[in-house]
N, C-alpha and C positions, 0 to 999 in steps of 0.2 A: 531384551528390550532394542526394537531395531533400533532409537536413535535416543539420545540425552538429553535432547532441548527441541520444541519445536518453534520455530520464530514466523509470524504471520505478519503481512504485510496488513494493511489497515483499510484503504478505500477500495471496494470491489472486493475484497476477502474474507473483511469482520463487518461493515456497511457496506447496505448500497448506495455508496453516495458517487462513484463517477458519473451516470447521465446525470446528475442534478449539480454537478461542481463543474464537469464539460459544457454544458447548455451556457453555464452562468459565462463560465471563462470565453467560450465562442463569440457570445451576445457583447458582451464587453468589448473585447478585440477588435469585434468589428464596429462598435462605436466610437474607436480609438484609431480608427481610418486602418486598421488593420484584416483586410476580412476576413474571418473563420469559419468553417463550419465545425457543424457538432462532429462529424468525421474526423475532421482537421483535428481538432482539438484533442478527440481518443489517440489519432496516428500519433500526432506529434506531440503531447505533453505527459500523457496518461503513464504516470506510475515515478514523475518525476520531481525535482524540488521547485519552488517558485523560481529560482532564477534559473531555470533551463527557458523559462517563459521568457525573460528578460534577454535571455544569448541568443536564441534563435529570432527573435523580432528585431532585434539590433543587427545580426547576420544578415537576414532576409533584405530587412528595408533602409536599413541605414540609420534608423531613428531610436529614440530610448526612449523605453515608455515613461510617462510621468512618474513626478516621486511618491505620491500617491496611492500608485499603483495597486501596490499590495493589500493596503490598509482598506481601498475600496471593494478589490476582489475579495479578499476574505472575508470582510463585514457582509457581503450578499450573499457569498456561502454559505455561512454560519446562522444567519435570517432561516435562507431554505433549510438544512439541518436542521434548526430548532423547531421548522413545522413539519418539516415530511418524511425524515429521517427514519430509514428500519435497518436493523440488521439483517446481514445475509442468512436466508433462509438455512435452518439447518446449524447454524455455528455457534449455536448454544448448547445443543447438544453434543457435538463435539466437542468443545471445553469442558462439559460435565463429562463425557467419557475419558478424556484427556487427565481430568483432577482427578479424579476414579481411578484412574489406572496410577498413579504418581507421576506421569510423564508433566516434565518443565516445559513452561510454553510462555511467549513473552511476546510483544507487538513489534516491530522497528518499521517506521511508516518516513514516508516521503515530505509528511507534512508538517506543521508547528504540532508543537505543544498542544497548541492550543486549539487547534485545528479535532488534532486525535479525542482531547477534554469534551469537547462540544459533541461530537459524535458520539462518543461513548456515556456520555451522561443523558444523552438523550433516549438510546437504543437500553439502556441498560446496562453495558458490556464493562463498564466502573465499576460493577462488581467483580467482576472478571478478571481487569490486569489493575494490581497496586502499583502505584505509582514507578517502585523500584523497576516492576518487567515493561517499562514504555518505553520507546527508543525513538528519538526523532532526527531529522534532517538536520534539527536545529543542534542538534550534540555533535557533528563534524562536520570538517571544510567542504568535503563534498560528498551531495548524494549520491543516487544511484543514477547511473548504471555503476559509478564506482563501489568498492567491496567494502567501502570505512563504514557503512553502516552498519552492516550487518557481522560485521569484526570485533564493534565496539558492543554490540548487541551479546555475541558468544562471549568477549572475555568478560561482562559485568556479570554475567551470569553463569562464567568459572566454567565454560563446556570448549573445548577444541571444535575449531570451525570442520572438522570432519564427520563429528556426531552428529551434526545438526542439520534440520529439515525446514528446510525456507516454500514457506506456501504463497505463491505469485500469483498475479493477474495480468501481469506487463511484460512485455518485451526487455525496460530498463531492470524489473527487479528480476528478472529471469539471469539476466547478463549480469548483475550485481552480484547473486547467490553463486553465481555459477565463478566469477572471480574471488569470491570469497573460500572457494573451495566446498562448499556445501553442496548436498543434493537436492535438489527444488523441483515443486508439483505445482504444475501448470494448474489454478483452475477458469477454465472455459467456460464456465458458463454464459458468460457477456462476453466475453474475448473471442475469436475464432483462433480456433485450435492451429491453425498455422501459423498466426501470430509468436504464439507461444513455444516453436519446435523444440527450441536449445534445452527446453524441458527434462529434465530425467524420467518422469511422466506425466502427464496428461488426466484431468478427472475433472468431470463436469456437476456435479452432486457432493453435497459437502458428507452427505452420511458416506459415502466412499473414502474420505481422510483416514478414518483412524485405522481403516486397513493397511492403508498404505505407509502410515509413519508408527503404527506398532507391530505390523501383522498379524492384525486381528479381524474375524470375521464378521 
């Protein structure tokens, strides 16, 4: 077996949430007087925990976001998820193949546990990820690009970092996985390949992933 654990990012890898959440984030920041386009949101915030939004806005504008920002932003995102969210095409088949082959897997996401649960319930992914296999930036002091989240997931799953394969679609996630000493496979279906240049290997179709992490054809 090529790896002892496959660690999935959530947003953009398991659930097709990036267009929804970044459209909402860009709109809300603009409402608050911080003009932000969808492309700006993808570039600056994709793959990061919510504290990154606060940090960058404060750094750039000298103004703090309002105290209710997190609750309002998450409320808007969850409402959109419950209406529209879909799993990433082909990911259910990949999970079935990993399970059939006896390859352990988990999710390590910059999103909150609540955000992960809402998305997984809507898409049916909750049947594939028991609670003890779900790890969030909520669980660590520093989110991606720090390696803490991936290292925690590996430790809790009982696997050495060098025996883990991470599946990511953001530059911050790629950086975090490399810092954790893990191989990382960059999913370039929606993220431009050049933004994932630090990945061990790139792939654009979920059907390619089993070959990469298991050596299967």
